[in-house]
C-alpha positions as CSV (number, residue, x, y, z in Angstrom):
1,X,99.3,90.6,107.3
2,X,100.5,90.5,110.9
3,X,104.3,90.4,111.2
4,X,104.5,90.2,115.0
5,X,106.1,87.2,116.5
6,X,104.9,85.4,119.6
7,X,107.7,87.1,121.7
8,X,106.5,89.6,124.3
9,X,108.7,92.3,122.7
10,X,108.9,92.2,118.9
11,X,112.5,92.2,117.5
12,X,114.3,95.5,116.7
13,X,117.8,96.3,115.5
14,X,118.9,96.6,119.1
15,X,118.3,92.9,119.6
16,X,120.9,92.1,117.0
17,X,123.8,94.4,118.0
18,X,125.8,91.3,118.9
19,X,126.4,90.5,115.2
20,X,129.0,93.3,115.1
21,X,131.0,91.9,118.1
22,X,134.3,90.7,116.7
23,X,134.0,87.6,118.9
24,X,130.6,86.6,117.5
25,X,130.2,83.6,115.2
26,X,128.8,86.0,112.6
27,X,131.6,88.5,112.5
28,X,133.6,86.5,109.9
29,X,130.5,86.1,107.8
30,X,129.9,89.9,107.7
31,X,133.6,90.4,106.7
32,X,133.7,87.6,104.1
33,X,130.1,87.6,102.6
34,X,127.2,85.4,103.4
35,X,123.7,84.5,102.3
36,X,121.1,83.4,105.0
37,X,117.9,81.9,103.6
38,X,114.8,80.9,105.5
39,X,112.0,78.8,103.9
40,X,108.8,77.7,105.7
41,X,107.5,74.2,105.0
42,X,110.5,72.5,103.4
43,X,113.0,70.2,105.1
44,X,116.6,71.2,105.5
45,X,117.5,68.4,103.0
46,X,115.1,69.9,100.4
47,X,116.6,73.4,100.9
48,X,120.1,72.1,100.6
49,X,119.2,70.1,97.5
50,X,117.8,73.2,95.8
51,X,120.7,75.4,96.7
52,X,123.5,73.1,95.6
53,X,125.6,75.5,93.5
54,X,127.5,76.1,95.7
55,X,126.4,73.8,98.5
56,X,125.4,75.6,101.7
57,X,127.9,75.8,104.6
58,X,125.1,74.6,106.9
59,X,121.4,73.8,106.9
60,X,119.1,73.1,109.7
61,X,115.4,73.1,110.7
62,X,113.8,75.3,113.4
63,X,110.3,76.1,114.5
64,X,108.9,79.5,113.6
65,X,105.8,81.4,112.5
66,X,103.3,79.1,110.9
67,X,105.3,75.9,111.2
68,X,108.8,74.6,110.7
69,X,111.5,76.5,108.8
70,X,114.6,75.4,107.0
71,X,117.6,77.7,107.2
72,X,120.6,77.6,104.9
73,X,123.8,79.6,105.4
74,X,126.3,80.1,102.6
75,X,129.6,81.7,103.8
76,X,131.8,83.7,101.4
77,X,128.9,84.0,98.9
78,X,126.5,86.9,99.0
79,X,124.6,85.9,95.9
80,X,123.3,82.3,96.2
81,X,120.3,83.0,98.3
82,X,119.0,85.7,96.1
83,X,118.6,83.8,92.8
84,X,115.0,84.6,91.9
85,X,114.1,81.2,90.2
86,X,115.2,79.3,93.3
87,X,113.3,81.5,95.8
88,X,110.2,81.6,93.6
89,X,110.1,77.8,93.6
90,X,111.0,77.4,97.3
91,X,108.3,79.8,98.4
92,X,105.5,78.3,96.3
93,X,102.6,77.9,98.7
94,X,104.7,79.3,101.5
95,X,107.2,82.0,102.4
96,X,110.9,82.5,101.9
97,X,113.1,85.3,103.3
98,X,116.8,85.8,102.3
99,X,119.4,88.4,103.2
100,X,123.0,88.8,102.1
101,X,126.2,90.7,102.2
102,X,128.4,90.5,99.1
103,X,131.8,91.9,99.9
104,X,132.9,91.7,96.2
105,X,130.5,94.5,95.2
106,X,130.0,95.5,98.2
107,X,126.2,95.3,98.7
108,X,123.6,94.0,101.1
109,X,120.2,92.7,99.9
110,X,116.9,91.6,101.5
111,X,114.2,89.5,99.7
112,X,110.8,88.4,100.9
113,X,108.9,85.9,98.7
114,X,105.3,84.8,99.4
115,X,103.6,82.0,97.4
116,X,106.2,82.1,94.6
117,X,106.1,85.9,94.2
118,X,108.7,88.5,95.2
119,X,106.8,90.8,97.6
120,X,109.5,93.1,98.8
121,X,113.2,93.5,98.0
122,X,115.8,96.2,98.7
123,X,119.4,97.1,99.0
124,X,118.5,100.3,100.7
125,X,115.1,100.3,102.5
126,X,114.1,103.6,100.9
127,X,114.4,102.1,97.4
128,X,112.2,99.0,97.5
129,X,110.9,96.8,94.7
130,X,108.6,93.7,94.3
131,X,104.9,93.2,93.8
132,X,104.1,94.9,97.2
133,X,107.2,97.1,97.9
134,X,105.4,99.1,100.6
135,X,103.8,96.1,102.5
136,X,106.5,96.1,105.1
137,X,106.7,99.9,105.7
138,X,105.3,99.8,109.2
139,X,107.5,96.8,110.2
140,X,110.6,98.5,108.6
141,X,110.0,101.5,110.9
142,X,109.4,99.4,114.0
143,X,112.7,97.4,113.6
144,X,114.7,100.6,113.2
145,X,114.7,101.8,109.6
146,X,113.7,105.4,108.8
147,X,112.0,105.6,105.5
148,X,112.0,109.3,105.1
149,X,114.5,110.6,102.6
150,X,116.3,113.5,104.3
151,X,119.9,114.7,104.6
152,X,120.4,113.3,108.1
153,X,119.8,109.7,106.9
154,X,122.3,107.5,105.2
155,X,120.7,105.1,102.7
156,X,117.4,104.8,104.5
157,X,118.6,104.3,108.1
158,X,119.5,106.7,110.8
159,X,123.2,106.9,111.4
160,X,122.8,105.3,114.8
161,X,120.9,102.2,113.5
162,X,122.8,99.3,112.2
163,X,121.2,98.3,108.9
164,X,122.3,94.7,109.1
165,X,121.0,94.3,112.6
166,X,117.7,95.9,111.4
167,X,117.5,93.3,108.6
168,X,117.9,90.5,111.1
169,X,115.1,91.9,113.1
170,X,112.9,92.3,110.0
171,X,113.6,88.7,109.1
172,X,112.6,87.6,112.6
173,X,109.3,89.5,112.3
174,X,108.6,87.6,109.0
175,X,109.7,84.2,110.1
176,X,109.3,84.0,113.8
177,X,112.8,82.6,113.9
178,X,115.2,84.3,116.4
179,X,118.7,84.1,115.1
180,X,121.1,83.6,118.0
181,X,124.8,83.1,118.4
182,X,124.2,79.5,119.1
183,X,122.0,79.0,116.0
184,X,124.7,80.5,113.8
185,X,127.3,78.4,115.4
186,X,125.3,75.3,114.5
187,X,125.0,76.5,110.9
188,X,128.7,77.5,110.4
189,X,131.4,74.9,111.2
190,X,134.7,76.5,112.0
191,X,136.9,76.6,108.9
192,X,139.3,79.0,107.3
193,X,138.1,81.5,104.6
194,X,139.0,80.6,101.1
195,X,142.4,81.8,99.7
196,X,142.2,84.9,97.6
């Protein structure tokens, strides 16, 4: 499979450094937990209907690789977008990609489904699972992950590479959807985090 987007320069972790800027729309999501799910070939309404528990913070449709994609953002919830039964059903005959940060555990997860099957998933990119765990190895390296397991690496990425930024770049390679500050602002209405 070819995971290059139509952009002149394919996405890398460096393209997503802005997510760590405290002024970015995404900074609160990183601090409070989130799930961002991309599904090709379903409408935003269909995606929202299938991810009702809890309801997404925001859902919208955007063009991407191979057609239109629906995106759902769940704030303060790093588990909703990784429910296997939902992603299997949503990706039947298509593709779904989801990534999360769960601050309760704390963990980060990435999932790629193709035609109802989990192809590649990881918390750390050196410890992948799925039916084709090595299918993305070249792309993982291109976006910034280092898959060698040596002492100068921390969890599968070099110390100077932001793992979350690399996951955004990987997602762009699989979906053709460039996540921007403006796109996240459209997905996440301003509201206070839940009381703890």
